[in-house]
NUMIMI-395039 format. One line per 5 residues: for each residue x, y negated, z of C-alpha. Coordinates in steps of 0.02 Angstrom, whole numbers. Example, Ala and Ser with C-alpha at 12.3 -4.5 7.8 and 13.67 -1.06 7.14 Angstrom:
615 225 390  684 53 357
This chain:
1197 9670 -3468  1384 9673 -3411  1444 9794 -3536  1396 9657 -3662  1475 9513 -3552
1639 9599 -3549  1635 9661 -3732  1622 9462 -3772  1765 9446 -3645  1888 9558 -3715
1837 9490 -3902  1936 9341 -3841  2117 9385 -3864  2070 9437 -4041  2027 9264 -4099
2237 9227 -4073  2279 9386 -4178  2331 9331 -4352  2211 9379 -4497  2084 9439 -4366
1942 9306 -4433  1821 9444 -4488  1876 9566 -4386  1792 9455 -4229  1632 9438 -4343
1616 9641 -4381  1634 9657 -4180  1499 9531 -4150  1392 9636 -4291  1425 9776 -4191
1385 9707 -4030  1207 9652 -4107  1174 9833 -4163  1224 9883 -4000  1116 9768 -3918
964 9812 -4029  968 9985 -3998  949 9963 -3814  793 10025 -3716  657 9895 -3703
542 9897 -3582  386 9784 -3621  296 9743 -3457  449 9698 -3365  650 9656 -3339
751 9773 -3403  941 9832 -3398  950 9729 -3235  1145 9719 -3151  1198 9601 -3017
1146 9438 -3075  1080 9460 -3257  937 9565 -3341  826 9539 -3469  655 9527 -3523
563 9530 -3696  573 9331 -3716  772 9337 -3667  792 9474 -3772  721 9401 -3950
831 9242 -3902  994 9339 -3865  973 9436 -4036  937 9277 -4112  1092 9195 -4029
1213 9338 -4089  1135 9341 -4252  1176 9153 -4255  1355 9159 -4214  1389 9299 -4334
1312 9212 -4473  1401 9035 -4406  1574 9128 -4435  1521 9179 -4618  1490 9011 -4652
1635 8939 -4591  1762 9023 -4734  1819 8858 -4774  1906 8832 -4608  1992 8998 -4629
2061 8973 -4818  2117 8792 -4752  2216 8865 -4586  2106 8725 -4491  2145 8796 -4315
2034 8921 -4376  2087 9029 -4216  2012 8909 -4099  1861 8896 -4182  1818 9070 -4169
1875 9051 -3980  1742 8917 -3957  1615 9031 -4046  1642 9147 -3928  1633 9052 -3770
1471 8972 -3841  1401 9151 -3871  1464 9184 -3696  1379 9037 -3620  1204 9064 -3718
1212 9255 -3657  1227 9216 -3488  1091 9064 -3507  966 9183 -3570  1013 9334 -3457
1023 9249 -3304  902 9288 -3155  938 9161 -3030  896 8966 -3065  1051 8874 -3025
1154 9001 -3141  1029 8974 -3260  1082 8795 -3241  1248 8814 -3236  1257 8902 -3412
1128 8788 -3479  1241 8646 -3469  1407 8730 -3498  1338 8780 -3678  1364 8589 -3705
1544 8590 -3702  1588 8705 -3847  1446 8627 -3951  1524 8454 -3911  1702 8544 -3962
1630 8595 -4122  1541 8425 -4183  1714 8329 -4121  1837 8452 -4179  1753 8493 -4354
1643 8380 -4397  1664 8277 -4566  1643 8088 -4529  1719 7972 -4398  1555 7941 -4320
1551 8100 -4270  1626 8046 -4075  1481 7942 -4053  1358 8080 -4110  1461 8194 -3989
1430 8041 -3855  1237 8040 -3896  1217 8218 -3876  1322 8226 -3709  1230 8069 -3612
1065 8109 -3659  1079 8297 -3608  1185 8255 -3444  1080 8105 -3398  907 8213 -3419
999 8360 -3322  1041 8283 -3167  860 8271 -3093  849 8453 -3139  990 8513 -3025
886 8392 -2883  756 8501 -2927  835 8663 -2909  902 8605 -2731  736 8572 -2689
658 8724 -2756  790 8824 -2642  762 8718 -2498  579 8744 -2492  567 8913 -2536
744 9003 -2488  730 9088 -2646  762 9032 -2823  779 9193 -2933  669 9173 -3096
567 9346 -3083  508 9285 -2875  460 9113 -2908  305 9153 -3013  218 9193 -2835
235 8996 -2789  151 8844 -2841  224 8692 -2819  105 8546 -2854  232 8379 -2840
247 8248 -2990  393 8205 -2960  483 8378 -2959  364 8410 -3102  462 8270 -3207
615 8320 -3142  614 8489 -3186  549 8482 -3350  646 8311 -3444  805 8406 -3464
697 8527 -3576  601 8398 -3655  778 8309 -3718  857 8480 -3766  694 8525 -3868
690 8374 -3913  533 8296 -3889  490 8154 -3980  540 7979 -3912  691 8094 -3830
745 8143 -4004  867 8023 -4064  1020 8130 -4032  977 8261 -4137  978 8186 -4319
1145 8110 -4278  1222 8258 -4204  1164 8376 -4354  1214 8257 -4500  1408 8241 -4400
1410 8418 -4345  1501 8551 -4472  1392 8684 -4540  1419 8818 -4399  1386 8656 -4264
1211 8630 -4367  1178 8813 -4367  1191 8827 -4187  1119 8661 -4133  962 8713 -4249
961 8892 -4209  989 8904 -4026  1012 8742 -3914  839 8688 -3955  771 8859 -3914
850 8819 -3732  729 8703 -3703  580 8810 -3762  654 8955 -3649  693 8853 -3490
492 8774 -3500  434 8941 -3518  510 8993 -3372  483 8856 -3249  305 8801 -3292
248 8978 -3206  285 8913 -3049  203 8726 -3084  44 8775 -3159  -64 8663 -3066
13 8520 -3091  47 8545 -3273  -141 8574 -3300  -164 8398 -3231  -25 8315 -3344
-5 8414 -3490  -91 8306 -3596  1 8151 -3603  163 8272 -3668  36 8351 -3772
-19 8186 -3862  172 8102 -3865  214 8293 -3966  64 8279 -4092  96 8102 -4140
274 8113 -4131  265 8248 -4251  149 8163 -4374  268 8033 -4368  431 8127 -4391
330 8222 -4522  320 8051 -4632  491 7984 -4579  555 8136 -4665  489 8061 -4840
634 7915 -4801  778 8021 -4778  904 7990 -4914  1027 8131 -4833  971 8320 -4849
1051 8367 -4666  946 8226 -4600  793 8276 -4691  814 8444 -4621  861 8391 -4443
686 8289 -4451  595 8425 -4504  664 8521 -4340  599 8400 -4237  426 8398 -4309
408 8595 -4281  472 8584 -4100  333 8446 -4058  227 8597 -4103  291 8720 -3991
303 8598 -3860  120 8572 -3879  103 8772 -3871  197 8794 -3708  113 8635 -3627
-62 8707 -3659  -35 8852 -3537  -122 8990 -3632  -70 9154 -3695  -94 9133 -3884
6 8957 -3854  140 9049 -3758  154 9193 -3908  162 9070 -4043  295 8967 -3974
392 9096 -3948  368 9161 -4133  394 8985 -4197  545 8972 -4085  637 9130 -4173
588 9097 -4338  613 8896 -4343  805 8967 -4274  829 9087 -4420  741 8955 -4553
827 8807 -4505  1009 8879 -4485  988 8936 -4672  941 8781 -4735  1083 8685 -4668
1193 8819 -4742  1102 8786 -4919  1144 8599 -4879  1327 8658 -4818  1350 8755 -4993
1298 8599 -5093  1403 8483 -4995  1565 8602 -5024  1536 8599 -5210  1492 8411 -5207
1554 8333 -5067  1404 8225 -5052  1251 8254 -4945  1157 8135 -5025  985 8194 -5115
1026 8083 -5269  1186 8145 -5314  1130 8346 -5265  973 8329 -5393  961 8457 -5543
1055 8582 -5444  944 8720 -5551  1063 8689 -5699  1234 8727 -5601  1166 8859 -5498
1015 8957 -5551  1012 9108 -5431  1035 9005 -5277  876 8904 -5328  787 9053 -5289
854 9052 -5098  806 8866 -5083  635 8915 -5149  627 9067 -5017  698 8970 -4866
580 8806 -4918  428 8913 -4933  448 8989 -4746  494 8811 -4695  325 8771 -4742
238 8922 -4660  220 9041 -4808  181 9203 -4776  247 9332 -4734  379 9236 -4630
361 9224 -4421  331 9033 -4444  169 9063 -4536  103 9182 -4388  192 9061 -4238
87 8917 -4330  -79 9007 -4334  -82 9054 -4165  -13 8878 -4104  -151 8802 -4205
-273 8923 -4124  -227 8867 -3955  -221 8689 -3990  -394 8704 -4064  -463 8787 -3933
-397 8663 -3794  -457 8507 -3884  -562 8499 -4035  -490 8328 -4084  -311 8392 -4094
-351 8468 -4256  -328 8299 -4346  -142 8298 -4328  -121 8464 -4354  -191 8450 -4493
-58 8297 -4549  79 8406 -4470  40 8560 -4588  19 8455 -4748  160 8346 -4734
279 8499 -4668  232 8578 -4823  246 8409 -4927  432 8363 -4858  481 8545 -4916
423 8525 -5087  491 8359 -5092  669 8419 -5046  645 8565 -5153  610 8476 -5307
730 8328 -5294  887 8445 -5247  852 8564 -5405  761 8474 -5527  805 8300 -5613
944 8244 -5694  1111 8292 -5623  1259 8181 -5558  1395 8147 -5718  1536 8145 -5582
1505 8322 -5536  1671 8364 -5627  1713 8540 -5574  1594 8678 -5524  1566 8843 -5481
1426 8950 -5442  1389 9021 -5289  1505 9179 -5218  1442 9346 -5142  1480 9285 -4970
1349 9134 -4998  1204 9247 -5056  1255 9378 -4925  1240 9236 -4787  1071 9160 -4855
983 9350 -4874  1047 9385 -4690  940 9228 -4637  791 9256 -4741  768 9448 -4712
753 9457 -4528  620 9289 -4547  517 9385 -4649  544 9567 -4617  492 9549 -4428
335 9508 -4452  317 9719 -4476  345 9716 -4267  249 9576 -4242  179 9690 -4092
327 9669 -3994  322 9473 -4008  131 9494 -3961  107 9600 -3801  269 9548 -3695
190 9403 -3592
């Protein structure tokens, strides 16, 4: 793992050399394919170095992180054209990728916490430095204080675990069983806020709406997955207490998912609608992890990867419209099929993946999650039915509203999609639908 770390660190000087914008992207592509061709060990940790190692769960999420960071650079060509501090922007993305890489590959619980919190700083800089409206300062503060407030108990919890067990290596903690109420809530609160669970989700729509396209992509693609990854790691040594208390969190998530799905129909801002749909999807992931059965864990992992690609792609689509019309309002963005007919196919493909249509990873993940939830409690079928139905509903609502209807007369100049934008969207959609062919990797890992 250290070789990839050094590759990232030595890439940083490239950011500050003139005309190296696309070179950094090519280097990240190169790193991506090197990481893909690594030897996998399905059953155990592999590629172990001093403090970092990888198992299948980390492997998928690190791949997703590198992929999303490559696409973030591709989607931000506007910064490069305008010369808007693009070298600092590249530096920021590399720093963020460095933190994410180390978060997903840390074996030590304290180091995991350190990098988990560290990834907040580049994200905050992205929102405040490259966001669009003056409210971005407020959105950044929301993000910062929600995350910091919830993560102090996690730090205390990690110190307590170390004091009791003399060990905070994630791999060895699975042999322990800590059955304490206070410790349980202090350990999982930070991850539930990061996910975000309903009631701790207020920072998310604000941060998404104010962030630049790259900020929205990394927030939807990776930041929400940090919470799921943390829960999957932490609950291994808190199984007994989790089985006692999980019903509270599952009920909140199911009701919250249903309510947020309804809330999506009230949105007038495209980005806001996509952000709320993320909360609805993540509520299912929380349920799958909390149930603690094999099918639930696999479904959560699959949905995390699928949602990362799908949601990121939808934010790209919203940004492509925003660059043309300078508005994210649904009303002003209607009738797009007249201007960009070929782009409407990509809108359709990504929104159909969002509503879990085959052959996307979202479908496989949702089928597994629905199976595991119904096996846990038959009554949960009621809420799942609503969440799935409304998920298709708001996806269709967004598609039909944006593509059809009368177009805005004030759109005085317009150009259709360029090659870079089509490539960007295809690179979101292809992995999302092709990975279904290698579903066995997602199934036998745990």
